[in-house]
N, C-alpha and C positions, 0 to 999 in steps of 0.2 A: 811374669805374665803367663797365663795359660795359653796353649796353642789356639783354641777358638777365639780368644780375645785378641791374640796377635793377628789372626786372619782378618778380624774386623777392623783393626787399626790400618793394616795394609790396604784393605778395600776402601776405607775412607780416604786415605792418601791418594790412591789411584783415581777415585771419582772426583776429588777436589780439582784436578786439572782438566776435567771434561766440561764441555759446554752442552747445554740442552738444545735439542733440535726443536725449533719453532718456526713461525712464519718468517722471521728475519733471516733464517738460514737460506730459504729458497726465494724470497722476494727481497731484492735489495732496497735499501732506503731511497726515498725520492731524491735526496741530494746526490746520491751516487748516479742515479739515472740522468739527472740534469747535467752532471759533469761529463758523462760518457757521450751525450749527444753533442756537446760543444767540441770535444776533442776529436770526433770522427771527421774525416775528410768528406767532401761532397761525393755523392754516388755518380760514377761515370755512366754514360749511355752504353748499354750492352750492344756490342756489334757482333753480327753473325760471323763466326770464325770459319765457316765453310768457304770453299773456293767455288765461285759460280761456274756453271757450264758455259753460259753465255751472259754477257752484259750488253743491254741495248741502251744507248744514250739518247734520251728524248729532249735534251736541253737545247738543241739547235734545230736545224731543218729536219723534216721528217726522215728518219733513218730507213735505209734499205737493209733489213736484217733477215728477211724471210729465207734466202738461200743458205746463209750461214747457220741459221737456226735449224733448218731442215737437215743440213749435214750433221750438225751436232746431235740432234735427236736420233738420226739413223745410227750414229756411232754408239750412242748410249743404249739404244734398243738392241744392237748386235751383242753387247756385253751382257744385258739382262732384259729379258722380254717383259718382266713385271716391274720395271723401274718406275718410281714415283717422281713427279716433278713439282717443285715449289717455285711458283712464279711470284716474285716479290717486287712490288713497286717501291722504289726508294726515292724519297724527296727531302729537300732541305728543311722544310717546315710543314706542319700539319695542314695549313690552309690549302695546299695543292692536292689534298687527298682525293677529291673527285676526279681530277685530271689523271692522277696516278692510277686510280682504279680503272679508268677507261683504257689507259695504255697497257696495263697488265692484262686486261680482257682481250685486247688486240693480240698480244703475244700468245695468250692461251689459245685463241682461235687458230693462230699459225701453227702451234704445236698439234692441235687437233687435225689440221689439214695434212700434217705429216703422218697421220694414222694412229695417233695416241688417243684412247678413249678419255672422255672428260672426267671419269671417276678417278683417274690416276694423276690428275693435275689439281694442285692446290694453290689458291690465290692468297696473297697477303699484302699488307701495306706496312711500311715502316718509315718513320722520319729519322733523318740523321743530319744534325746541324753542320757537320763537317763537309757535306756534299756541296758542290757549287751548282748543280742542276739536277733535273729529274732523270732517273734511269730505272730500267726494269732488269732484275737479275733472275736468271733461271738456275735453280739448284736441282741436283738429283739426290734421292735418298736410297 
């Protein structure tokens, strides 16, 4: 065999082991997709990993939290004058959202009475089925 013919034979042998790149390469078969959804465990509820500055429990009698909150806000403000606050109402189910919203607004007003402008306070609602009652958590960023 001549050298150019030998090169062609080697090229054919090398290309015989290759697969063509097509849609199947990037889009898996529907059967594979159906199998992967069955094998996956259910998605867990994402819980906030931050430690709250203050947690106010609203599941019982009206809490007396204003003095503790004012002290915590003053301590946070001495560390950083531009600190941002996240006031998050936590409830065991979503049907208590309206009540949680009003409780978070009450905590926000207490923070504002401590001298923090409303622009640095952010309200939020979250349901967590593991909770036994309603609470409002204050986080700093």
